[in-house]
N, CA, C, O and the ligand as a Tripos MOL2 file, in Angstrom:
@<TRIPOS>MOLECULE
protein
  285   283    72     0     0
PROTEIN
NO_CHARGES

@<TRIPOS>ATOM
      1 N          86.1120   89.8390  112.0480 N.3       1 MET1
      2 CA         86.6650   91.1940  111.7770 C.3       1 MET1
      3 C          87.3830   91.7060  113.0250 C.2       1 MET1
      4 O          86.8520   91.6270  114.1330 O.2       1 MET1
      5 N          88.5390   92.2060  112.8450 N.am      2 THR2
      6 CA         89.2600   92.7680  113.9620 C.3       2 THR2
      7 C          89.0890   94.2830  113.9790 C.2       2 THR2
      8 O          88.9980   94.9370  112.9400 O.2       2 THR2
      9 N          89.0500   94.8020  115.1750 N.am      3 GLN3
     10 CA         88.8900   96.2350  115.3170 C.3       3 GLN3
     11 C          90.2360   96.9290  115.3980 C.2       3 GLN3
     12 O          90.3080   98.1570  115.4230 O.2       3 GLN3
     13 N          91.2690   96.1680  115.4390 N.am      4 THR4
     14 CA         92.5880   96.7490  115.6220 C.3       4 THR4
     15 C          93.3300   96.8070  114.2960 C.2       4 THR4
     16 O          93.7510   95.7840  113.7560 O.2       4 THR4
     17 N          93.4800   97.9930  113.7950 N.am      5 ARG5
     18 CA         94.1900   98.1550  112.5450 C.3       5 ARG5
     19 C          95.6950   98.1950  112.7840 C.2       5 ARG5
     20 O          96.4980   97.6980  111.9930 O.2       5 ARG5
     21 N          96.0400   98.8160  113.9210 N.am      6 ARG6
     22 CA         97.4570   98.9390  114.2580 C.3       6 ARG6
     23 C          97.6020   98.5360  115.7080 C.2       6 ARG6
     24 O          96.6340   98.5490  116.4690 O.2       6 ARG6
     25 N          98.7730   98.1890  116.0740 N.am      7 TYR7
     26 CA         99.0220   97.8260  117.4680 C.3       7 TYR7
     27 C          98.7020   99.0100  118.3750 C.2       7 TYR7
     28 O          99.1400  100.1390  118.1540 O.2       7 TYR7
     29 N          97.9260   98.7020  119.3930 N.am      8 ARG8
     30 CA         97.6710   99.7270  120.4000 C.3       8 ARG8
     31 C          97.4040   99.0380  121.7170 C.2       8 ARG8
     32 O          96.8560   97.9370  121.7740 O.2       8 ARG8
     33 N          97.7950   99.6970  122.7390 N.am      9 TYR9
     34 CA         97.7690   99.1090  124.0740 C.3       9 TYR9
     35 C          96.5380   99.6110  124.7960 C.2       9 TYR9
     36 O          96.4870  100.7710  125.2040 O.2       9 TYR9
     37 N          95.5400   98.7480  124.9580 N.am     10 VAL10
     38 CA         94.2940   99.1740  125.5910 C.3      10 VAL10
     39 C          93.8410   98.1350  126.5960 C.2      10 VAL10
     40 O          94.3360   97.0080  126.6250 O.2      10 VAL10
     41 N          92.9110   98.5330  127.3990 N.am     11 GLY11
     42 CA         92.2790   97.5770  128.3040 C.3      11 GLY11
     43 C          93.0620   97.3630  129.5760 C.2      11 GLY11
     44 O          94.0760   98.0160  129.8220 O.2      11 GLY11
     45 N          92.5720   96.4330  130.3840 N.am     12 PRO12
     46 CA         93.1690   96.2060  131.7040 C.3      12 PRO12
     47 C          94.6510   95.8640  131.6300 C.2      12 PRO12
     48 O          95.3810   96.1380  132.5830 O.2      12 PRO12
     49 N          95.1110   95.2880  130.5590 N.am     13 ALA13
     50 CA         96.5050   94.9000  130.4540 C.3      13 ALA13
     51 C          97.4330   96.0940  130.6470 C.2      13 ALA13
     52 O          98.5440   95.9500  131.1570 O.2      13 ALA13
     53 N          96.9760   97.2660  130.2390 N.am     14 GLU14
     54 CA         97.8530   98.4340  130.3580 C.3      14 GLU14
     55 C          98.1120   98.7480  131.8290 C.2      14 GLU14
     56 O          99.1840   99.2370  132.1860 O.2      14 GLU14
     57 N          97.1410   98.4690  132.6650 N.am     15 LEU15
     58 CA         97.3250   98.7600  134.0920 C.3      15 LEU15
     59 C          98.3590   97.8130  134.6820 C.2      15 LEU15
     60 O          99.0710   98.1640  135.6230 O.2      15 LEU15
     61 N          98.4350   96.6340  134.1340 N.am     16 ARG16
     62 CA         99.3880   95.6470  134.6490 C.3      16 ARG16
     63 C         100.7830   95.8800  134.0910 C.2      16 ARG16
     64 O         101.7720   95.7310  134.8080 O.2      16 ARG16
     65 N         100.8690   96.2400  132.8380 N.am     17 ASP17
     66 CA        102.1540   96.2550  132.1580 C.3      17 ASP17
     67 C         102.7880   97.6490  132.0790 C.2      17 ASP17
     68 O         104.0060   97.7750  131.9570 O.2      17 ASP17
     69 N         101.9730   98.6660  132.1480 N.am     18 LEU18
     70 CA        102.5310  100.0030  131.9180 C.3      18 LEU18
     71 C         103.6170  100.3990  132.9150 C.2      18 LEU18
     72 O         104.6380  100.9440  132.4960 O.2      18 LEU18
     73 N         103.4480  100.1560  134.1920 N.am     19 PRO19
     74 CA        104.5090  100.5710  135.1300 C.3      19 PRO19
     75 C         105.8860  100.0590  134.7470 C.2      19 PRO19
     76 O         106.8680  100.7960  134.8300 O.2      19 PRO19
     77 N         105.9660   98.8170  134.3340 N.am     20 ALA20
     78 CA        107.2470   98.2650  133.9240 C.3      20 ALA20
     79 C         107.7820   99.0110  132.7050 C.2      20 ALA20
     80 O         108.9790   99.2790  132.5970 O.2      20 ALA20
     81 N         106.8670   99.3410  131.7880 N.am     21 THR21
     82 CA        107.2560  100.0730  130.5920 C.3      21 THR21
     83 C         107.7870  101.4540  130.9590 C.2      21 THR21
     84 O         108.8110  101.9040  130.4470 O.2      21 THR21
     85 N         107.0770  102.1010  131.8420 N.am     22 VAL22
     86 CA        107.4860  103.4450  132.2350 C.3      22 VAL22
     87 C         108.8380  103.4090  132.9480 C.2      22 VAL22
     88 O         109.6930  104.2670  132.7240 O.2      22 VAL22
     89 N         109.0160  102.4210  133.7950 N.am     23 ASP23
     90 CA        110.2930  102.3060  134.4770 C.3      23 ASP23
     91 C         111.4440  102.1450  133.4880 C.2      23 ASP23
     92 O         112.4920  102.7780  133.6190 O.2      23 ASP23
     93 N         111.2270  101.2970  132.5110 N.am     24 ALA24
     94 CA        112.2730  101.0460  131.5400 C.3      24 ALA24
     95 C         112.5790  102.3010  130.7650 C.2      24 ALA24
     96 O         113.7410  102.6140  130.5070 O.2      24 ALA24
     97 N         111.5320  103.0250  130.3890 N.am     25 VAL25
     98 CA        111.7380  104.2580  129.6380 C.3      25 VAL25
     99 C         112.4180  105.3180  130.4970 C.2      25 VAL25
    100 O         113.3050  106.0390  130.0400 O.2      25 VAL25
    101 N         111.9830  105.3910  131.7470 N.am     26 ALA26
    102 CA        112.5290  106.4150  132.6500 C.3      26 ALA26
    103 C         114.0240  106.2270  132.8650 C.2      26 ALA26
    104 O         114.7700  107.1990  132.9800 O.2      26 ALA26
    105 N         114.4540  104.9790  132.9180 N.am     27 VAL27
    106 CA        115.8550  104.7130  133.1310 C.3      27 VAL27
    107 C         116.6710  105.1370  131.9300 C.2      27 VAL27
    108 O         117.7420  105.7300  132.0580 O.2      27 VAL27
    109 N         116.1420  104.8190  130.7620 N.am     28 ASP28
    110 CA        116.9250  105.0660  129.5560 C.3      28 ASP28
    111 C         116.8380  106.5140  129.0730 C.2      28 ASP28
    112 O         117.8360  107.0990  128.6510 O.2      28 ASP28
    113 N         115.6510  107.0750  129.1390 N.am     29 ALA29
    114 CA        115.4780  108.4290  128.6040 C.3      29 ALA29
    115 C         114.2510  109.0830  129.2280 C.2      29 ALA29
    116 O         113.1410  108.9130  128.7250 O.2      29 ALA29
    117 N         114.4300  109.8160  130.2990 N.am     30 PRO30
    118 CA        113.3070  110.4520  130.9980 C.3      30 PRO30
    119 C         112.4300  111.2980  130.0640 C.2      30 PRO30
    120 O         111.2130  111.3560  130.2350 O.2      30 PRO30
    121 N         113.0360  111.9310  129.1080 N.am     31 GLY31
    122 CA        112.2780  112.7830  128.1910 C.3      31 GLY31
    123 C         111.2730  112.0120  127.3840 C.2      31 GLY31
    124 O         110.2890  112.5830  126.9150 O.2      31 GLY31
    125 N         111.4950  110.7220  127.2070 N.am     32 ALA32
    126 CA        110.6020  109.9070  126.3990 C.3      32 ALA32
    127 C         109.2590  109.7170  127.0650 C.2      32 ALA32
    128 O         108.2990  109.3430  126.3910 O.2      32 ALA32
    129 N         109.1490  109.9570  128.3500 N.am     33 LEU33
    130 CA        107.8840  109.7980  129.0470 C.3      33 LEU33
    131 C         106.8160  110.6960  128.4480 C.2      33 LEU33
    132 O         105.6360  110.3460  128.4560 O.2      33 LEU33
    133 N         107.2050  111.8130  127.9460 N.am     34 ALA34
    134 CA        106.2460  112.7600  127.3640 C.3      34 ALA34
    135 C         105.5660  112.1580  126.1360 C.2      34 ALA34
    136 O         104.5140  112.6350  125.7110 O.2      34 ALA34
    137 N         106.1560  111.1240  125.5740 N.am     35 LYS35
    138 CA        105.5880  110.5290  124.3780 C.3      35 LYS35
    139 C         104.4910  109.5060  124.6900 C.2      35 LYS35
    140 O         103.7650  109.0700  123.7970 O.2      35 LYS35
    141 N         104.3820  109.1300  125.9660 N.am     36 VAL36
    142 CA        103.3370  108.1940  126.3460 C.3      36 VAL36
    143 C         102.1920  109.0020  126.9410 C.2      36 VAL36
    144 O         102.3090  109.5600  128.0330 O.2      36 VAL36
    145 N         101.1030  109.0560  126.2220 N.am     37 VAL37
    146 CA        100.0000  109.9210  126.5750 C.3      37 VAL37
    147 C          98.7110  109.1070  126.6720 C.2      37 VAL37
    148 O          98.4130  108.2840  125.8080 O.2      37 VAL37
    149 N          97.9760  109.3470  127.7100 N.am     38 PHE38
    150 CA         96.6750  108.7130  127.8500 C.3      38 PHE38
    151 C          95.5540  109.6240  127.3790 C.2      38 PHE38
    152 O          95.5720  110.8350  127.6000 O.2      38 PHE38
    153 N          94.5940  109.0170  126.7330 N.am     39 ARG39
    154 CA         93.3650  109.7290  126.4190 C.3      39 ARG39
    155 C          92.1780  108.8130  126.6300 C.2      39 ARG39
    156 O          92.2240  107.6200  126.3320 O.2      39 ARG39
    157 N          91.1230  109.3960  127.1490 N.am     40 ARG40
    158 CA         89.9000  108.6240  127.2670 C.3      40 ARG40
    159 C          89.0180  108.9800  126.0900 C.2      40 ARG40
    160 O          88.8010  110.1550  125.7940 O.2      40 ARG40
    161 N          88.5090  107.9540  125.4170 N.am     41 CYS41
    162 CA         87.7030  108.2020  124.2250 C.3      41 CYS41
    163 C          86.3680  108.8150  124.6360 C.2      41 CYS41
    164 O          85.6570  108.2430  125.4630 O.2      41 CYS41
    165 N          86.0210  109.9630  124.0750 N.am     42 PRO42
    166 CA         84.7390  110.6070  124.4190 C.3      42 PRO42
    167 C          83.5450  109.8370  123.8640 C.2      42 PRO42
    168 O          82.4210  110.0100  124.3340 O.2      42 PRO42
    169 N          83.7780  109.0080  122.8910 N.am     43 ALA43
    170 CA         82.6620  108.2700  122.2710 C.3      43 ALA43
    171 C          82.3160  107.0000  123.0480 C.2      43 ALA43
    172 O          81.1420  106.7410  123.3090 O.2      43 ALA43
    173 N          83.3190  106.2100  123.4190 N.am     44 CYS44
    174 CA         83.0390  104.9370  124.0290 C.3      44 CYS44
    175 C          83.6300  104.8060  125.4270 C.2      44 CYS44
    176 O          83.3470  103.8390  126.1330 O.2      44 CYS44
    177 N          84.4460  105.7690  125.8270 N.am     45 GLY45
    178 CA         84.9570  105.7380  127.2000 C.3      45 GLY45
    179 C          86.1880  104.8590  127.3930 C.2      45 GLY45
    180 O          86.6870  104.7330  128.5110 O.2      45 GLY45
    181 N          86.6830  104.2520  126.3230 N.am     46 GLU46
    182 CA         87.8610  103.4000  126.4350 C.3      46 GLU46
    183 C          89.1050  104.2470  126.6870 C.2      46 GLU46
    184 O          89.2620  105.3490  126.1630 O.2      46 GLU46
    185 N          89.9850  103.6750  127.5180 N.am     47 ARG47
    186 CA         91.2520  104.3840  127.7490 C.3      47 ARG47
    187 C          92.2490  103.9650  126.6730 C.2      47 ARG47
    188 O          92.3980  102.7820  126.3680 O.2      47 ARG47
    189 N          92.9060  104.9290  126.1240 N.am     48 ASN48
    190 CA         93.8570  104.6550  125.0580 C.3      48 ASN48
    191 C          95.2200  105.2100  125.4380 C.2      48 ASN48
    192 O          95.3220  106.2120  126.1450 O.2      48 ASN48
    193 N          96.2350  104.5630  124.9730 N.am     49 VAL49
    194 CA         97.5790  105.1130  125.0630 C.3      49 VAL49
    195 C          97.9160  105.6720  123.6870 C.2      49 VAL49
    196 O          97.9720  104.9460  122.6950 O.2      49 VAL49
    197 N          98.1350  106.9700  123.6550 N.am     50 VAL50
    198 CA         98.4400  107.6250  122.3790 C.3      50 VAL50
    199 C          99.9370  107.5110  122.1090 C.2      50 VAL50
    200 O         100.7580  107.8710  122.9520 O.2      50 VAL50
    201 N         100.2740  107.0200  120.9560 N.am     51 ARG51
    202 CA        101.6840  106.9450  120.5850 C.3      51 ARG51
    203 C         101.8820  107.5830  119.2380 C.2      51 ARG51
    204 O         101.0400  107.4700  118.3480 O.2      51 ARG51
    205 N         102.9980  108.2510  119.0960 N.am     52 ASP52
    206 CA        103.3550  108.8570  117.8070 C.3      52 ASP52
    207 C         102.3020  109.8400  117.3230 C.2      52 ASP52
    208 O         102.1370  110.0450  116.1200 O.2      52 ASP52
    209 N         101.5890  110.4470  118.2690 N.am     53 GLY53
    210 CA        100.6420  111.4740  117.9020 C.3      53 GLY53
    211 C          99.4160  110.9670  117.1610 C.2      53 GLY53
    212 O          98.7370  111.7190  116.4620 O.2      53 GLY53
    213 N          99.1460  109.6770  117.3270 N.am     54 ASP54
    214 CA         97.9890  109.0990  116.6200 C.3      54 ASP54
    215 C          96.7910  109.0860  117.5530 C.2      54 ASP54
    216 O          96.6170  108.1600  118.3460 O.2      54 ASP54
    217 N          95.9790  110.1080  117.4520 N.am     55 PHE55
    218 CA         94.8420  110.2510  118.3630 C.3      55 PHE55
    219 C          93.6020  109.5580  117.7920 C.2      55 PHE55
    220 O          92.6460  110.2030  117.3630 O.2      55 PHE55
    221 N          93.6500  108.2430  117.8000 N.am     56 THR56
    222 CA         92.5240  107.4640  117.3140 C.3      56 THR56
    223 C          92.1950  106.3900  118.3450 C.2      56 THR56
    224 O          93.0920  105.7100  118.8440 O.2      56 THR56
    225 N          90.9190  106.2380  118.6630 N.am     57 CYS57
    226 CA         90.5130  105.2430  119.6400 C.3      57 CYS57
    227 C          90.7240  103.8560  119.0560 C.2      57 CYS57
    228 O          90.3370  103.5680  117.9240 O.2      57 CYS57
    229 N          91.3570  102.9930  119.8720 N.am     58 ALA58
    230 CA         91.6170  101.6350  119.4220 C.3      58 ALA58
    231 C          90.3290  100.8010  119.3680 C.2      58 ALA58
    232 O          90.2370   99.8100  118.6440 O.2      58 ALA58
    233 N          89.3480  101.2320  120.1510 N.am     59 LEU59
    234 CA         88.1350  100.4200  120.2630 C.3      59 LEU59
    235 C          87.1140  100.7800  119.1910 C.2      59 LEU59
    236 O          86.5360   99.9050  118.5460 O.2      59 LEU59
    237 N          86.9020  102.0720  119.0130 N.am     60 CYS60
    238 CA         85.8220  102.4750  118.1070 C.3      60 CYS60
    239 C          86.3220  103.3380  116.9400 C.2      60 CYS60
    240 O          85.5260  103.7880  116.1150 O.2      60 CYS60
    241 N          87.6200  103.5640  116.8730 N.am     61 ASP61
    242 CA         88.2110  104.3730  115.8090 C.3      61 ASP61
    243 C          87.7700  105.8330  115.8550 C.2      61 ASP61
    244 O          87.9390  106.5700  114.8840 O.2      61 ASP61
    245 N          87.2100  106.2410  116.9800 N.am     62 GLY62
    246 CA         86.8180  107.6420  117.0990 C.3      62 GLY62
    247 C          88.0270  108.5280  117.3250 C.2      62 GLY62
    248 O          89.1130  108.0590  117.6640 O.2      62 GLY62
    249 N          87.8160  109.8050  117.1310 N.am     63 ASP63
    250 CA         88.9020  110.7520  117.3550 C.3      63 ASP63
    251 C          89.0730  110.9940  118.8580 C.2      63 ASP63
    252 O          88.1000  111.1820  119.5890 O.2      63 ASP63
    253 N          90.3070  110.9860  119.2870 N.am     64 LEU64
    254 CA         90.5920  111.3110  120.6820 C.3      64 LEU64
    255 C          90.9180  112.8050  120.7610 C.2      64 LEU64
    256 O          91.4840  113.3810  119.8320 O.2      64 LEU64
    257 N          90.5490  113.4130  121.8820 N.am     65 PRO65
    258 CA         90.8140  114.8430  122.0440 C.3      65 PRO65
    259 C          92.2880  115.1270  122.1210 C.2      65 PRO65
    260 O          93.0580  114.3290  122.6560 O.2      65 PRO65
    261 N          92.6820  116.2570  121.5910 N.am     66 ALA66
    262 CA         94.0930  116.6190  121.6040 C.3      66 ALA66
    263 C          94.5270  117.0170  123.0200 C.2      66 ALA66
    264 O          95.7030  116.9420  123.3740 O.2      66 ALA66
    265 N          93.5630  117.4330  123.7970 N.am     67 ARG67
    266 CA         93.9070  117.8560  125.1690 C.3      67 ARG67
    267 C          93.6060  116.7350  126.1470 C.2      67 ARG67
    268 O          92.7660  115.8700  125.8970 O.2      67 ARG67
    269 N          94.2980  116.7740  127.2400 N.am     68 TRP68
    270 CA         94.1650  115.7810  128.2960 C.3      68 TRP68
    271 C          92.7180  115.7160  128.7870 C.2      68 TRP68
    272 O          92.1030  116.7460  129.0640 O.2      68 TRP68
    273 N          92.1820  114.4980  128.8920 N.am     69 ASN69
    274 CA         90.8340  114.3320  129.4560 C.3      69 ASN69
    275 C          90.7440  113.0950  130.3470 C.2      69 ASN69
    276 O          89.6550  112.6770  130.7420 O.2      69 ASN69
    277 N          91.8650  112.5380  130.6450 N.am     70 PHE70
    278 CA         91.8400  111.3020  131.4150 C.3      70 PHE70
    279 C          91.6520  111.6380  132.8920 C.2      70 PHE70
    280 O          92.4730  112.3410  133.4810 O.2      70 PHE70
    281 N          90.5820  111.1410  133.4830 N.am     71 ALA71
    282 CA         90.3140  111.4580  134.8900 C.3      71 ALA71
    283 C          89.6940  110.2530  135.5740 C.2      71 ALA71
    284 O          89.3910  110.3070  136.7660 O.2      71 ALA71
    285 ZN         86.2780  104.9340  121.4030 Zn       72 ZN72
@<TRIPOS>BOND
     1     1     2 1
     2     2     3 1
     3     3     4 2
     4     3     5 am
     5     5     6 1
     6     6     7 1
     7     7     8 2
     8     7     9 am
     9     9    10 1
    10    10    11 1
    11    11    12 2
    12    11    13 am
    13    13    14 1
    14    14    15 1
    15    15    16 2
    16    15    17 am
    17    17    18 1
    18    18    19 1
    19    19    20 2
    20    19    21 am
    21    21    22 1
    22    22    23 1
    23    23    24 2
    24    23    25 am
    25    25    26 1
    26    26    27 1
    27    27    28 2
    28    27    29 am
    29    29    30 1
    30    30    31 1
    31    31    32 2
    32    31    33 am
    33    33    34 1
    34    34    35 1
    35    35    36 2
    36    35    37 am
    37    37    38 1
    38    38    39 1
    39    39    40 2
    40    39    41 am
    41    41    42 1
    42    42    43 1
    43    43    44 2
    44    43    45 am
    45    45    46 1
    46    46    47 1
    47    47    48 2
    48    47    49 am
    49    49    50 1
    50    50    51 1
    51    51    52 2
    52    51    53 am
    53    53    54 1
    54    54    55 1
    55    55    56 2
    56    55    57 am
    57    57    58 1
    58    58    59 1
    59    59    60 2
    60    59    61 am
    61    61    62 1
    62    62    63 1
    63    63    64 2
    64    63    65 am
    65    65    66 1
    66    66    67 1
    67    67    68 2
    68    67    69 am
    69    69    70 1
    70    70    71 1
    71    71    72 2
    72    71    73 am
    73    73    74 1
    74    74    75 1
    75    75    76 2
    76    75    77 am
    77    77    78 1
    78    78    79 1
    79    79    80 2
    80    79    81 am
    81    81    82 1
    82    82    83 1
    83    83    84 2
    84    83    85 am
    85    85    86 1
    86    86    87 1
    87    87    88 2
    88    87    89 am
    89    89    90 1
    90    90    91 1
    91    91    92 2
    92    91    93 am
    93    93    94 1
    94    94    95 1
    95    95    96 2
    96    95    97 am
    97    97    98 1
    98    98    99 1
    99    99   100 2
   100    99   101 am
   101   101   102 1
   102   102   103 1
   103   103   104 2
   104   103   105 am
   105   105   106 1
   106   106   107 1
   107   107   108 2
   108   107   109 am
   109   109   110 1
   110   110   111 1
   111   111   112 2
   112   111   113 am
   113   113   114 1
   114   114   115 1
   115   115   116 2
   116   115   117 am
   117   117   118 1
   118   118   119 1
   119   119   120 2
   120   119   121 am
   121   121   122 1
   122   122   123 1
   123   123   124 2
   124   123   125 am
   125   125   126 1
   126   126   127 1
   127   127   128 2
   128   127   129 am
   129   129   130 1
   130   130   131 1
   131   131   132 2
   132   131   133 am
   133   133   134 1
   134   134   135 1
   135   135   136 2
   136   135   137 am
   137   137   138 1
   138   138   139 1
   139   139   140 2
   140   139   141 am
   141   141   142 1
   142   142   143 1
   143   143   144 2
   144   143   145 am
   145   145   146 1
   146   146   147 1
   147   147   148 2
   148   147   149 am
   149   149   150 1
   150   150   151 1
   151   151   152 2
   152   151   153 am
   153   153   154 1
   154   154   155 1
   155   155   156 2
   156   155   157 am
   157   157   158 1
   158   158   159 1
   159   159   160 2
   160   159   161 am
   161   161   162 1
   162   162   163 1
   163   163   164 2
   164   163   165 am
   165   165   166 1
   166   166   167 1
   167   167   168 2
   168   167   169 am
   169   169   170 1
   170   170   171 1
   171   171   172 2
   172   171   173 am
   173   173   174 1
   174   174   175 1
   175   175   176 2
   176   175   177 am
   177   177   178 1
   178   178   179 1
   179   179   180 2
   180   179   181 am
   181   181   182 1
   182   182   183 1
   183   183   184 2
   184   183   185 am
   185   185   186 1
   186   186   187 1
   187   187   188 2
   188   187   189 am
   189   189   190 1
   190   190   191 1
   191   191   192 2
   192   191   193 am
   193   193   194 1
   194   194   195 1
   195   195   196 2
   196   195   197 am
   197   197   198 1
   198   198   199 1
   199   199   200 2
   200   199   201 am
   201   201   202 1
   202   202   203 1
   203   203   204 2
   204   203   205 am
   205   205   206 1
   206   206   207 1
   207   207   208 2
   208   207   209 am
   209   209   210 1
   210   210   211 1
   211   211   212 2
   212   211   213 am
   213   213   214 1
   214   214   215 1
   215   215   216 2
   216   215   217 am
   217   217   218 1
   218   218   219 1
   219   219   220 2
   220   219   221 am
   221   221   222 1
   222   222   223 1
   223   223   224 2
   224   223   225 am
   225   225   226 1
   226   226   227 1
   227   227   228 2
   228   227   229 am
   229   229   230 1
   230   230   231 1
   231   231   232 2
   232   231   233 am
   233   233   234 1
   234   234   235 1
   235   235   236 2
   236   235   237 am
   237   237   238 1
   238   238   239 1
   239   239   240 2
   240   239   241 am
   241   241   242 1
   242   242   243 1
   243   243   244 2
   244   243   245 am
   245   245   246 1
   246   246   247 1
   247   247   248 2
   248   247   249 am
   249   249   250 1
   250   250   251 1
   251   251   252 2
   252   251   253 am
   253   253   254 1
   254   254   255 1
   255   255   256 2
   256   255   257 am
   257   257   258 1
   258   258   259 1
   259   259   260 2
   260   259   261 am
   261   261   262 1
   262   262   263 1
   263   263   264 2
   264   263   265 am
   265   265   266 1
   266   266   267 1
   267   267   268 2
   268   267   269 am
   269   269   270 1
   270   270   271 1
   271   271   272 2
   272   271   273 am
   273   273   274 1
   274   274   275 1
   275   275   276 2
   276   275   277 am
   277   277   278 1
   278   278   279 1
   279   279   280 2
   280   279   281 am
   281   281   282 1
   282   282   283 1
   283   283   284 2
@<TRIPOS>SUBSTRUCTURE
     1 MET1         2 RESIDUE 1 A MET
     2 THR2         6 RESIDUE 1 A THR
     3 GLN3        10 RESIDUE 1 A GLN
     4 THR4        14 RESIDUE 1 A THR
     5 ARG5        18 RESIDUE 1 A ARG
     6 ARG6        22 RESIDUE 1 A ARG
     7 TYR7        26 RESIDUE 1 A TYR
     8 ARG8        30 RESIDUE 1 A ARG
     9 TYR9        34 RESIDUE 1 A TYR
    10 VAL10       38 RESIDUE 1 A VAL
    11 GLY11       42 RESIDUE 1 A GLY
    12 PRO12       46 RESIDUE 1 A PRO
    13 ALA13       50 RESIDUE 1 A ALA
    14 GLU14       54 RESIDUE 1 A GLU
    15 LEU15       58 RESIDUE 1 A LEU
    16 ARG16       62 RESIDUE 1 A ARG
    17 ASP17       66 RESIDUE 1 A ASP
    18 LEU18       70 RESIDUE 1 A LEU
    19 PRO19       74 RESIDUE 1 A PRO
    20 ALA20       78 RESIDUE 1 A ALA
    21 THR21       82 RESIDUE 1 A THR
    22 VAL22       86 RESIDUE 1 A VAL
    23 ASP23       90 RESIDUE 1 A ASP
    24 ALA24       94 RESIDUE 1 A ALA
    25 VAL25       98 RESIDUE 1 A VAL
    26 ALA26      102 RESIDUE 1 A ALA
    27 VAL27      106 RESIDUE 1 A VAL
    28 ASP28      110 RESIDUE 1 A ASP
    29 ALA29      114 RESIDUE 1 A ALA
    30 PRO30      118 RESIDUE 1 A PRO
    31 GLY31      122 RESIDUE 1 A GLY
    32 ALA32      126 RESIDUE 1 A ALA
    33 LEU33      130 RESIDUE 1 A LEU
    34 ALA34      134 RESIDUE 1 A ALA
    35 LYS35      138 RESIDUE 1 A LYS
    36 VAL36      142 RESIDUE 1 A VAL
    37 VAL37      146 RESIDUE 1 A VAL
    38 PHE38      150 RESIDUE 1 A PHE
    39 ARG39      154 RESIDUE 1 A ARG
    40 ARG40      158 RESIDUE 1 A ARG
    41 CYS41      162 RESIDUE 1 A CYS
    42 PRO42      166 RESIDUE 1 A PRO
    43 ALA43      170 RESIDUE 1 A ALA
    44 CYS44      174 RESIDUE 1 A CYS
    45 GLY45      178 RESIDUE 1 A GLY
    46 GLU46      182 RESIDUE 1 A GLU
    47 ARG47      186 RESIDUE 1 A ARG
    48 ASN48      190 RESIDUE 1 A ASN
    49 VAL49      194 RESIDUE 1 A VAL
    50 VAL50      198 RESIDUE 1 A VAL
    51 ARG51      202 RESIDUE 1 A ARG
    52 ASP52      206 RESIDUE 1 A ASP
    53 GLY53      210 RESIDUE 1 A GLY
    54 ASP54      214 RESIDUE 1 A ASP
    55 PHE55      218 RESIDUE 1 A PHE
    56 THR56      222 RESIDUE 1 A THR
    57 CYS57      226 RESIDUE 1 A CYS
    58 ALA58      230 RESIDUE 1 A ALA
    59 LEU59      234 RESIDUE 1 A LEU
    60 CYS60      238 RESIDUE 1 A CYS
    61 ASP61      242 RESIDUE 1 A ASP
    62 GLY62      246 RESIDUE 1 A GLY
    63 ASP63      250 RESIDUE 1 A ASP
    64 LEU64      254 RESIDUE 1 A LEU
    65 PRO65      258 RESIDUE 1 A PRO
    66 ALA66      262 RESIDUE 1 A ALA
    67 ARG67      266 RESIDUE 1 A ARG
    68 TRP68      270 RESIDUE 1 A TRP
    69 ASN69      274 RESIDUE 1 A ASN
    70 PHE70      278 RESIDUE 1 A PHE
    71 ALA71      282 RESIDUE 1 A ALA
    72 ZN72       285 GROUP 0 **** ****
C-alpha cells in the first residue's frame, strides 16, 4: 500500500532539491514563490510542501494548518 495518493515533495530530498527549484522559479516569476508553502504536520511532524492550496500531510493524510507553523 502506498501512502502517496498524489505527488508531493517530502522528506530529506526537499532540502537537496528545493533551492534549485526556487532559483528556477525566482528567475522566471518571482511572484510564484508565494505558491510554495511549507507546513509542518501537527500530527506526525513531517515537513510538507503545500502546493495548489492542498493542505494535506503526505505522510499521514492529516490536515495541515492554514497558518504558518514551520519552525
Ligand atoms: Zn502528518
